[in-house]
Every structure is written in C-alpha cells, then in structure tokens.
N, C-alpha and C positions, 0 to 999 in steps of 0.2 A: 569185319572180319571178327571173327569168336577166338579169343585164348583161352584157354583151361588151364590153368596151373593147382598140380596135387601136391601137397606135402604133410610132412606128420610132428603136428604139433603138440606138444606134450602126452605124447603116446598115443594119439587120435587122429584118423584120417581126417585132412582138411582140403576141401575143393574151393577155389574160387573160381568163376567164369568172369570174363571182361569184354566188354562188345564195344567198337570200333568204328567208326564210317569214314570213309575216304575218299576223296574226287582227284586222287593222284596215280595219277600214270605211271606204274613204279613196276618193280616185280616184289614178289609174295616176301620171297627174303630180304629184299631191301627194306620191304613196308615193316616186317615184325624184328627189325634188329634196334629201333627204339623200345620196343616194349619188351623185348630182352633187358635191355639195360635197364630200364625204369622197375623192372623184376629184380636184376641185384641191387639195384640201388636200394628200392625197398626190405629187402631180406637182411641189408645191414642195418635201415635205421629199426628194423623191429628187434634184431638181437641187442643193438645198443638200448633200444628202452625196454625191455623186458627181462632183461640180465644185468644193465649198467643203470636201471629206472631214471634214464636222462629226460624226460619227460616230468621229472617231480623235481626238478631244482629251475632256480630261475637263476641268471646271474646278469652282470649290467656290463656295460662298456666293452672289453676285450675279454671278458669270462666266457661266453657260451661258445667262441672259436675257440680257446686256447683247451677249454674243459671237451671238446670235440676231438682236439687234437688228442690228448692224451688218451682219450677213450678209443681211439680208432688204433693208437699206438698200442695201446693193453692190449685189444684182440687179436693185432696182427701178431704181437710175441706170443700170445697164447697157439695160435697157429701155426707158427713158425717152430715153437717147439712140441707141436704133434697133437694138440688137445683137439679132438675129434668135435666134443661138447665144449663151450665156453664157459659151461654152468662148472664142469669140471674142473677146467683149468682156472676157474677163482677160487672154487674148494679146495685145491691142491697148498694153492699158496698163500691163500688168507691168512693162517696165521702163523707164515711159516717165512721168515725172513729170508734164509740163505736159500732156499726154494725161488724166491722173487728177486731174488737178486742174481741167480743163474738164467734164471727168462729175460734178463735186461743185459748181460753179459753175453748173451747165447751168440754166436757166430753164423753169419746166413749162409745156406750152403750153396754152393754155384749150382747153377742152374744145369741139369741133364739134358737139355735139346740142342 
C-alpha cells in the first residue's frame, strides 16, 4: 500500500510517501484508518516541536507529562479562539496578558452538529 501526503510547510510544498505491506484480509478503508490516525498524531507532534520546541527540553519525573498536557491545552485554546496559525496565535498573546487571560476564560461554543 502506498500513501502519499502533500502539505505546505513554511510556504513551500512538501510531499511525503509511505509504503506499507500487510497480509491482513480486510477492506482498503479499514486498512487506511490506522494510517490516517498516525498522520494526525504526527501532525500534532510536528506543531508541538516546531512551534513550542518540545524536543529541546528534558524534564524529570512527572515533568514531561505535565508539560505535554500544558502544551496541548495551549494549542487547543488557540484553536478554540479561531487562530488558523498557531504561530500567529502565540504572537498575538505573547506580550499581551489580557489577551492571554481572555483565551483561558473563553467558553466553548455549543457544537452545531
């Protein structure tokens, strides 16, 4: 199975191709679901590393889990606030304490589904 993904990074197109072999007897849709799930996870890891520099720090004991939780909360707050770009969201609140507190106090909107 060949899975190709194309995205834009730093304004430049980026293409990645992954090849997989399997002897499972299943449908293509069922076989692709774990691949899609893995790509979504990697997308979040890439954002956390490039925007929040997660891999640059080493923590001990409960530190890694606590910091990962705080980073994900920060990313989710920026997404809830409507920022398309995490970088733009970070820049908007970096030196503006009232904007940062507004992100934290923001109430989630009811899902329209």
